[in-house]
N, C-alpha and C positions, 0 to 999 in steps of 0.2 A: 755411660752407654749400655744399652739393654737389647736384648733381642726379645721380641714379643711374639708368641706363636697365636697365630689366628686358628680358632678352633673350627673346622667344618662338621656342619650335622652329619652324623652316620646313620645309618639305617637302625641301629640299636642306640635310643637317646644316652644309654648310659654307658657308652663306648667313646671313650676319649682318647684313643690310641692313635687317632689321624690328626694331624693338624699341618700347617705351613709354616715354615721360617722364611724370613726376608733379611737379607745382608745387602747394603749398598756399596760398591768400590767405586772409588774415584782414582783415575790414573795419576801417576808421579813420573815426569819426563825428564830426560837431561837436556842438555844444550842443543843435542841435535833433534830434540823431540822425539827420542826413542823411549819406550816406556821402560821404567826401571823398577816399578813396585806399584802397589795400589795401597790407599788406606782404605780399610774397612769399617762401616759404619752401618750402626743398628737401624732398623727400621720397624714401625709396626704394620705396615701393610706393604702392597706392590706399589701403591700411588703415593705414600706419604714421602715428604721431602725432607723430614727434621728426624733427628734421633729422638727417642722417648725421653722424658724430663728425669725419669730414674735412672741411677748410674750407680750400679754397686758391685761387689764381688761377684754375686751370684750372677747378675746380666752379663758381666764381662766373662765370667766363665761359659755360659751359655753361648755367648758371641764366638768365642774360641771353639767351642766343641762343636757348634754346628758348621762353623767353617771347615773343619777337619772331617766329621763324621757325618753331616747330614747333607751339605752341598758339596763339601770336598775342596780342598785347596786347587786342585785341577781347574776348577770351573771357577773359582775367585782370583787367585793370582799366579797359577801355573809355576814358572820357573822365577818368577820376579819376588820382590822382596813384599811383607805383608807389614804395614804400618798400623798399629793398634793403639788407641787410648787406653792409659790405665791409670788406677787411683795410686797414691802413694801409700795408702793402707794395706794395699794389696799385692805389693811387690814381692811377697812371700807366698802368693797363692798357688794352690797346687795346680789350677788351670794353666800354668807356665810350666808345668813339667811335663806336659803331654806331647809339647811341640820340638820340633827341630830348631832350635834356638838361631843358628846362623841364617834362617829365613825371615826371622821376625824383628821389626823395628818397635821399640816400646816408647811411645809417645807421652813424657813426662809432664804433669801439671805442676802449677806453681804451688809450694806450700802456702796453707791459708796464713795470712799474717806474716810470712815469712818467718814462721816458726824456728827458732836456731835448734831447738831439740829434736823437732819432726825432721828439719833439713839434714840433720847429724845421722840420725837413724837410717833416713832412706840413702845417704850416701854409702854406708856400709852395705846395705842391700843392693845397691845398683853395683858396687865392685863385686859382689858374688854374681850378679847376672850377667856382666860382662866377661867374668871368667868362664861361663856357661856358654858363651858365644852369643848373646842377645846383644843388639846394637840399640843405642838411646839416641832418643830426639828430645830437645826442649826448646821453648821459646827464647825471644831476646832478652826475656827477664832473667835467664840463667847467666848473663854478663855480670849482674849486679854482685856487689859485695858478699852477700849472705850465701851466694852457690858458688864461692870460688873454688871449692872442692870438688864441686860436680864436672867442672868444665874438663879436666882431662879424661871423664869417662863418656863425653858425649862424641857420637858419631855425625849427628845433625843437628844443626841450629835452624829453627823454622822461624821466618819473618813473614809476619802477617802484613803484607803490603798496603792494605787498607788502614790499618791501626798505626803504621809507624810514622811518628811526628815528621814532618819536612824538614830536611837538613841532617837527620840523625844517621842514615845510612854509612857516610863515610867512617863516622865513629864506631859504628858495629863493625864495619870490614876492617879497619886498622885492629881492633880489638880481637877479632877472629883471627887475624894474619898470624898472630902470635901462638896459635893453638894448631897441634899437630893433627892433620888428617880430618879436621871438622869439615863436612860438608854442608853449603848453604842453600835451605830449600825455602823458595818464596811461594808463598801460599795466597788464596784468594786473588790469582790474577785472573782480571775479568776482561781486560782489554789488550789491544796490540800495543796501546803505549807504554802500559804498564809492563808488559812483559819485555817489550824493547828496553825500558829504563834498567830493568835488574838484570836483564841479559848482558848489557853493556857495562854494566857493573860489576858484571863477572860470578854471579851467583851460578851454582851449580845445577839446582833441580827446580823444577816449577810445577805448580798445582793450582787449579782454579777453572772457573766457567769456560774461559778464553780457550781451553783445550777441551774439556768435556764436563759435563755435569754428572754425578754421581749416578751410576746405574745399578737397579736394584737386582738382584739375582735371588730367586726362590725356590724352594724345594719342598715337595711333600715329606713331612716327617711321621714315619710310622714308629711309633715307639714300642720297644719291647714289653714283654710281661714285666710289671714292677716286681713281683715276687722272684722272677728268675734272675734279676740284678741282685737283690739283696741275697739271694742263695750264691750267687758267685762270689759277691763281696766276702761273704762269710769263709767260702773254699779258700779264696786267696789270702784271705787274712790268716788261716790255718795253714797256709802253705801246702796244701793239699796237691796229691800226685796231679801232673798235666793230663794224664787220661781222664781222671775224674773230672777234672774242669771242663775239658774238652766235651765229654758226654753232657754235661749241663748245656754247655754254649750251643751243641747241635739241635738241643729242643726248642730254639728260639730263632726263626730264619732272620727276623729283624735284626737281632743281636748280631747275629753271625755276619749278615752283609755289612753292619756299622763297621765291624771289628777289622774284615777284610778291606774295607775302603779307606779306614784310619789308617792303618798300618802301612798301606801302599800308597799313600797321600804324599804328595811332594813336600808338605808340610812337615812329615815325619823324617823325611831324609834319607831313606834306605838307598843302598845303590843296587839292589837286587828286588825283584819282585816275589811277593809272598803269596801262595795259594793254596795252603792248607791251614785249617784252623790251629793243629798242633804246632806248626812252624810258626806261625804268628805267636801261640802262646810262649814258646820257646824264646823267641825273638824280643818279645817285649818284655819279660820278666815279671817278676810277682809284682815289684813295686810299679812299674809303669802301668801295668795291668789294672794295678788297684785303683790308681788316679783316675785312669779312664772311666772305671766303672762307678767310681764316686760322681764324677761330672755327668756321666750318663744317667746316675740316679737323680741328680738334682734337675735335669732336664726332663723326667720321665713323669707324668701324672700319677699320682699316688692311688688314683680310682681306675687306672687303665687295667685293661685285661686283653689278652690274646685274642685277636679277631679271628672270626671264622675263615678267613684267608688263611692266617699263620695256621691253623688247624688242619687246614687241607694241605699246607706245603709240609708240613711236618709228617703227615700221613703218607704222602707221596714218597717223602725222603726215605721212610722207613721201609715202605714197599719195595723201592727200588733195590735197597740193601738187601732185602730178602729174596728178591726175584734173580738177584745176581750171584747168590750163594751156590756154590757148586757148578755155576757155568762161566764166570769169570774167575781170574786170580784174586785171593781173599784180600791183597792189598788195594785193590780197586772199591771195596767196599764203601770207604769213606767219600771218593768220588761219586759213586751212585747216589750216596747220601745226599751230597751236594747237588747232584742235579735234579733229584727229586725237590729238594726243599727251594732251591733258587727258580725252580719253574715257574713260581708265583710272584717273581719279583717285579715283572710289568705290572701286576695288578695291585700289588702291594704298594709302589712307589708312584703308581699314576703316570709312568711313562712307558716308552716304549722299549722292549726287550734288549734291542741294540743299544739303546742309551744307557740303560740301566748295566749292561755289560761293559760297556764303556768306562765305567766307573771303579771295575774291580778286576784283579788279574786272577784267573783260574786255568788250570790246563786245558789244553786245546780241545781234547775228546770231550770236556765238559762243556765247554762255549759251543761245540759243534752240536751237540744234543740240545743245548738251549736254544740256540738260534734256528736250527733246521731240523732236529728229532732225528739227526744221521749219526753216524760213527758208532762206536763201542757201545755208547750208552742210550742212542736214540731209539732203537726198536723197544728198548725196556721202557723208555718214558710212554712210547706210544701205548703199550699195553697198559700202564697203569693209567692213563688218560681215558683208554677205552672202558676201562672198568668203572670209571667214574661216570661215563655217559651211559653205562649198560649197555654197550655196543658189542654184542656176542659174537658177530662176524668178524669185527676187527679183532676181537681178542684171540677167536680161534686162528685167524690168519697170523697174527704178529706171534702169539704163542707157539704155533707150530714153526715158523721160520727160526725161532731160538732153541726149539727143543724143550719147551717149557710144557709140563701137562697141565689141563685144566684144573686138577686138584691143587697143583703148586700155585697157580695164579690166584685161586679162591682162597686158599689158606693164606698166603701172603698178603692179600688184600684185607681178610677178616683180623689177620693179626697186625696188622699196621693199624688198622682202626683201633682195636684195642690197647694197643701201645699208646696211642695219642689220648684215648679216653684215660687210662691210667696216669698220665702226666697232669690230668686237670686243666688240659688245655680246652 
């Protein structure tokens, strides 16, 4: 399984920072036809109905990364289970380290040629995955002799109703009845008759065209600056101080947005919302942050560069910080920076501001400024935007209401522009 990103032409032909990612989802229902999970499926475009032919560790990593950081778990599976195809060669993959395992079901493939050595190696890896909290699913072939030691590890047995030979179902049910807690999932259920047959047989879960075809969810992917990701990986490897990592993170609004959306994703499993970069770094820790950055790097084109939108965003953030110095409490500097940086989210993500803000958690004063330009930070943002437009009347009005001198506004604007320039953005 893979995720292909379809690049859209940008104004700069060398700018490959913007693309779209597509992931299809198909619901899995219980006997009351309530959705209990979704199988996530790779798609090359919004209209394709088949997964790409290539299926590798890199493509599976991209699928899972984009599910959590680009589209978000809330938009794909919410509070339900996510069923993901994996390869036996990749059971130790780093992409499995960035998720909350209790929400993930790994769909296992059959070992090529039922190779005994490969099955034994996978058995040990599966035990570790179960200990971490992952759930495991496999096809009817798992009932055969070579996979005897896998059976106690399985949570789901998948039955392809179109491929199962006639008369075999009773034997499958007898075999499964001896297993503890394994749930039976009927796949490729396309007719009412098939559903009724397997419902009457006592199967627990159902999936197929009879209920719903896979629905493709897409999102614009704004990639962070490649050099910034590399720099962060280096800092995390050296276990640099959190404030140093935070400072680099603040330079890239796309990266900041992805991190906050990821850590607040239902797929990550936190019980409380994270609203600041520093808190996110502390909660993640060096190891999990490193794994996330490595996967981000794998999905970021090497030739990408920060877009002009990102440059404007970080300039706004720095100017917001400077304007608030001396007029708001010092601890509000980070929030002022966030307001400026995230004021470009709608343009950078190609969605409305309400939709963009619906996917992350931020303090209420920050949200109010971004949505309505009101509250504690709203008037400062209005000054910043007026400077961009060179609207001198608006600058004078808003600055006067805030008690800001024209000199402070002008110097803050110039310093912010110089700061962005020095970053190489």
